[in-house]
Each structure stands twice: as C-alpha cells, then as structure tokens.
PLY file of the C-alpha trace (Angstrom):
ply
format ascii 1.0
element vertex 243
property float x
property float y
property float z
element edge 242
property int vertex1
property int vertex2
end_header
-46.04 -21.63 -151.07
-47.62 -22.72 -147.79
-50.06 -25.64 -147.74
-52.37 -26.18 -144.76
-54.99 -28.89 -144.35
-57.64 -26.89 -142.52
-59.50 -30.00 -141.38
-56.47 -30.81 -139.17
-55.38 -27.27 -138.31
-58.61 -25.34 -138.01
-58.05 -22.93 -135.11
-57.11 -19.27 -134.93
-53.58 -20.26 -133.81
-52.94 -21.65 -137.30
-53.78 -18.28 -138.87
-51.71 -16.33 -136.34
-48.66 -18.59 -136.15
-48.37 -20.05 -139.65
-50.33 -17.99 -142.17
-49.44 -14.56 -140.78
-45.77 -15.42 -140.26
-45.46 -16.85 -143.77
-47.25 -13.91 -145.37
-45.22 -11.28 -143.52
-41.73 -12.66 -144.22
-39.65 -11.45 -147.17
-39.49 -13.65 -150.26
-37.19 -14.05 -153.26
-40.28 -14.34 -155.44
-42.73 -11.57 -156.20
-45.83 -13.53 -155.13
-46.29 -16.13 -152.40
-49.18 -18.57 -152.24
-51.15 -19.79 -149.20
-53.30 -22.87 -149.86
-55.99 -23.66 -147.28
-57.43 -27.04 -148.19
-60.89 -27.86 -146.76
-61.24 -24.28 -145.52
-64.87 -24.91 -144.55
-63.51 -26.66 -141.43
-61.89 -23.44 -140.17
-63.52 -22.06 -137.04
-65.46 -18.80 -137.24
-62.71 -17.06 -135.23
-60.03 -18.34 -137.62
-61.99 -17.16 -140.64
-62.52 -13.73 -139.07
-58.79 -13.43 -138.39
-57.99 -14.46 -141.96
-59.89 -11.47 -143.36
-57.32 -8.99 -142.06
-54.39 -11.16 -143.16
-55.70 -11.26 -146.73
-56.06 -7.48 -146.87
-52.77 -6.69 -145.15
-50.62 -8.86 -147.41
-52.64 -8.67 -150.63
-49.72 -7.14 -152.58
-47.31 -10.01 -151.92
-49.47 -13.04 -151.09
-52.33 -14.85 -152.79
-54.74 -17.12 -150.94
-56.39 -20.21 -152.39
-59.12 -21.93 -150.37
-60.92 -25.15 -151.24
-64.15 -26.32 -149.62
-67.06 -28.70 -150.08
-69.65 -26.48 -148.40
-69.22 -22.82 -149.31
-72.05 -21.84 -146.97
-69.68 -22.59 -144.08
-67.37 -19.80 -145.24
-68.40 -16.48 -143.70
-69.70 -13.84 -146.13
-66.92 -11.26 -145.42
-64.35 -13.88 -146.43
-66.26 -14.90 -149.55
-66.46 -11.26 -150.64
-62.66 -11.09 -150.62
-62.37 -14.06 -152.95
-63.24 -15.03 -156.49
-65.57 -18.01 -156.08
-65.07 -20.82 -158.61
-67.57 -23.67 -158.45
-66.29 -27.00 -159.76
-69.19 -28.95 -161.25
-68.81 -32.74 -160.98
-69.08 -34.84 -164.16
-72.52 -36.23 -165.00
-73.58 -39.74 -164.02
-73.23 -40.80 -167.64
-69.65 -39.51 -167.82
-68.79 -41.20 -164.53
-70.28 -44.50 -165.71
-68.21 -44.36 -168.92
-65.03 -43.70 -166.89
-65.75 -46.60 -164.51
-66.52 -48.80 -167.49
-63.02 -48.18 -168.88
-61.45 -48.98 -165.51
-63.40 -52.24 -165.17
-62.50 -53.36 -168.70
-58.80 -52.63 -168.10
-58.77 -54.37 -164.71
-61.09 -57.38 -164.99
-62.19 -57.60 -168.61
-65.89 -58.04 -169.41
-67.16 -59.97 -166.39
-69.81 -57.51 -165.25
-73.33 -56.32 -166.03
-74.68 -52.84 -166.73
-77.27 -52.93 -163.93
-74.58 -53.37 -161.28
-72.62 -50.40 -162.58
-75.74 -48.22 -162.76
-76.65 -49.21 -159.20
-73.19 -48.24 -157.92
-73.22 -44.88 -159.73
-76.72 -43.99 -158.51
-75.82 -44.95 -154.96
-72.58 -43.03 -154.51
-72.74 -40.19 -157.06
-70.82 -37.87 -157.12
-68.27 -39.64 -154.86
-66.13 -41.52 -157.40
-63.80 -42.76 -154.66
-66.68 -44.65 -153.02
-67.69 -46.07 -156.38
-64.20 -47.45 -157.00
-64.03 -48.89 -153.47
-67.41 -50.57 -153.94
-66.29 -52.07 -157.25
-63.09 -53.40 -155.67
-65.07 -54.99 -152.84
-67.43 -56.60 -155.37
-64.78 -58.36 -157.49
-65.01 -62.14 -157.09
-63.10 -64.58 -159.28
-62.43 -61.90 -161.85
-66.08 -60.85 -162.08
-68.08 -57.93 -160.72
-70.68 -59.50 -158.42
-72.54 -56.74 -156.62
-73.12 -57.42 -152.94
-76.37 -55.69 -151.97
-75.18 -55.30 -148.37
-72.37 -53.01 -149.57
-74.83 -50.49 -150.99
-77.59 -50.87 -148.40
-77.23 -47.14 -147.74
-78.53 -46.33 -151.23
-82.14 -45.91 -150.12
-81.78 -45.26 -146.39
-82.81 -41.63 -146.84
-86.01 -42.71 -148.60
-86.68 -45.14 -145.74
-86.21 -42.38 -143.15
-88.56 -40.01 -145.01
-91.09 -42.80 -145.49
-91.06 -43.60 -141.77
-91.49 -39.93 -140.85
-94.57 -39.73 -143.11
-96.39 -42.34 -141.05
-99.05 -41.03 -138.63
-97.19 -42.72 -135.78
-93.44 -42.74 -136.36
-91.44 -45.48 -134.66
-88.19 -43.94 -133.35
-86.65 -47.37 -132.81
-87.21 -48.20 -136.47
-85.54 -44.92 -137.50
-82.52 -45.79 -135.34
-82.34 -49.21 -136.96
-82.47 -47.69 -140.46
-79.59 -45.34 -139.58
-77.56 -48.15 -138.01
-78.10 -50.55 -140.93
-77.10 -47.90 -143.49
-73.50 -47.85 -142.25
-73.35 -44.13 -143.09
-71.05 -41.97 -140.95
-71.62 -38.55 -142.51
-75.24 -37.39 -142.57
-74.95 -34.13 -144.54
-77.03 -35.57 -147.39
-79.72 -36.69 -144.95
-79.91 -33.22 -143.35
-80.38 -31.66 -146.78
-83.06 -34.18 -147.77
-84.92 -33.70 -144.47
-84.94 -29.95 -145.12
-85.93 -30.18 -148.81
-88.73 -32.68 -148.17
-90.05 -31.23 -144.90
-93.32 -30.34 -146.64
-93.94 -34.04 -147.28
-93.61 -35.35 -143.73
-94.09 -32.20 -141.63
-96.68 -30.11 -143.44
-97.38 -26.95 -141.47
-94.36 -27.55 -139.24
-91.60 -26.82 -141.74
-90.31 -23.87 -139.69
-89.87 -25.97 -136.55
-88.12 -28.70 -138.56
-85.78 -26.14 -140.13
-84.73 -24.85 -136.69
-84.11 -28.40 -135.45
-82.01 -29.28 -138.51
-80.08 -26.01 -138.30
-79.13 -26.64 -134.68
-78.13 -30.28 -135.11
-76.31 -29.85 -138.40
-74.17 -27.14 -136.79
-73.39 -29.28 -133.74
-72.58 -32.31 -135.91
-69.25 -30.63 -136.76
-68.21 -30.94 -133.12
-69.58 -34.40 -132.32
-67.45 -37.55 -132.36
-70.48 -39.84 -132.70
-72.58 -38.21 -135.42
-75.13 -41.03 -135.27
-76.27 -39.88 -131.81
-76.59 -36.33 -133.11
-78.81 -37.27 -136.07
-80.87 -39.55 -133.81
-81.48 -36.57 -131.51
-82.60 -34.46 -134.49
-85.04 -37.16 -135.64
-86.42 -37.51 -132.10
-87.14 -33.77 -131.96
-88.79 -33.87 -135.39
-91.06 -36.66 -134.12
-91.91 -34.48 -131.10
-93.22 -31.75 -133.43
-95.87 -34.21 -134.67
-97.51 -34.36 -131.25
-100.49 -32.04 -130.83
-99.73 -28.90 -128.81
-101.88 -28.17 -125.76
-102.94 -24.51 -125.69
0 1
1 2
2 3
3 4
4 5
5 6
6 7
7 8
8 9
9 10
10 11
11 12
12 13
13 14
14 15
15 16
16 17
17 18
18 19
19 20
20 21
21 22
22 23
23 24
24 25
25 26
26 27
27 28
28 29
29 30
30 31
31 32
32 33
33 34
34 35
35 36
36 37
37 38
38 39
39 40
40 41
41 42
42 43
43 44
44 45
45 46
46 47
47 48
48 49
49 50
50 51
51 52
52 53
53 54
54 55
55 56
56 57
57 58
58 59
59 60
60 61
61 62
62 63
63 64
64 65
65 66
66 67
67 68
68 69
69 70
70 71
71 72
72 73
73 74
74 75
75 76
76 77
77 78
78 79
79 80
80 81
81 82
82 83
83 84
84 85
85 86
86 87
87 88
88 89
89 90
90 91
91 92
92 93
93 94
94 95
95 96
96 97
97 98
98 99
99 100
100 101
101 102
102 103
103 104
104 105
105 106
106 107
107 108
108 109
109 110
110 111
111 112
112 113
113 114
114 115
115 116
116 117
117 118
118 119
119 120
120 121
121 122
122 123
123 124
124 125
125 126
126 127
127 128
128 129
129 130
130 131
131 132
132 133
133 134
134 135
135 136
136 137
137 138
138 139
139 140
140 141
141 142
142 143
143 144
144 145
145 146
146 147
147 148
148 149
149 150
150 151
151 152
152 153
153 154
154 155
155 156
156 157
157 158
158 159
159 160
160 161
161 162
162 163
163 164
164 165
165 166
166 167
167 168
168 169
169 170
170 171
171 172
172 173
173 174
174 175
175 176
176 177
177 178
178 179
179 180
180 181
181 182
182 183
183 184
184 185
185 186
186 187
187 188
188 189
189 190
190 191
191 192
192 193
193 194
194 195
195 196
196 197
197 198
198 199
199 200
200 201
201 202
202 203
203 204
204 205
205 206
206 207
207 208
208 209
209 210
210 211
211 212
212 213
213 214
214 215
215 216
216 217
217 218
218 219
219 220
220 221
221 222
222 223
223 224
224 225
225 226
226 227
227 228
228 229
229 230
230 231
231 232
232 233
233 234
234 235
235 236
236 237
237 238
238 239
239 240
240 241
241 242
C-alpha cells in the first residue's frame, strides 16, 4: 500500500510522481491500495489528475480517501467513490468516555458541570477535550480554568455584535483575538447559517463574502487577518447604498 498525507503533499506532482508510479508498477499481490489522508487539502488540479488515475488502474489498485470537508472534493471525484460518512459519538457518549478516563487518572476530584462545559465547548473534537482536562488538573483535581475555554461563546459574541445597529469592528477584532481560535471554519458556517439574524435582506451579499474568504483561508498563513477582512466587508453591507 501507499500512504500519503495530502495536507503535506497536496500538489499535482504528488499524483504524477507517487500515485501514478505506484499504481502502474507490477505487484506480487492482486490488489494494491493508495491511501490519501486529508484528501480535502488536495488542489483542484491534483484532484482532476486523480480522476484519470483511478479509472486507468481500477483493476489493480483501490483508492481510499479521508476528509473532514467532503464539499472540498470535486464532484467528478466523488462520483468515482463510495462515500462513507462517519458520524461522531453523541455528547452523552463522549461525556461517559471522558468520565471513565478522569476516574482512572485522577479519581473522583471533579464536578459534572466542568465536564459538561468542556464537552459543549469542544464537541466533537475529543482531542481538545482531553487537552483541556489535562491543563485543568491541579493537585489531583479537575479545576476548570475559564480562560482555557474562553472560545466557547466567541461565535455568539460575534453574531451579537453584528446584530447591533452600529457594529464596532475593533470590538469584533478583540473578540477574535481573545478567543485564541486559529481555525475559523465553524465561524464561517455560523455566519452563513445565521445571516438572516444579523443581515436580513442582505443574505446574498454575505454569502458571497463568506464564499470568497473561506476559499482564500486555505492559502493564508494568518487566518485571523482573513476572517477580520470578511467581517469588515459584512459590516460594509450594513451601510445604506446611494442610488
């Protein structure tokens, strides 16, 4: 089998040099496997090139792709695959699992409210939940530091600020900075879903702004500047247009 982390090797050269060469060479086994982890990071050109590779070597090679955002995979590539959606466990199931971990590691020195707060903040990212719990252990007890989960309601704060008749851009920047968040995918989705609440009658303009900035966020080193630009443009749509 061939394993490729597509978030590191995302260009068309990877498909041409590695995937095609591996798929075309003779094998002692009947079927070879190509695993493209985080395939949603592949460029459009790489995905287009992969279509032909899949068809050409379909008799001898199978392709497995994993992704977090299937909408980033082009439709012609999706149509060549069997899509399997992995549903995350419920919040209740996650809380029970974390409860077992806490009991095994530190005993009973914790309260239910802290665990519920952590689950609600980071669901469905269990890795973040475990990291937060580890950071909150003091003298063998789980003492939740509110500053660790300050990002829990930053999206609500952003939406609330946008609902005001006169939105303060500096306050929005401060909310983003204080949240400590580095990936704003959840914020983009919330801004789109709740556009009717803060931009009634301007939902189309907001959708175009979010579409442009969400796309460009994949190519920006400082994603905070990119989301700040999107919010600034959304604020601009609130100004009356002179006809």
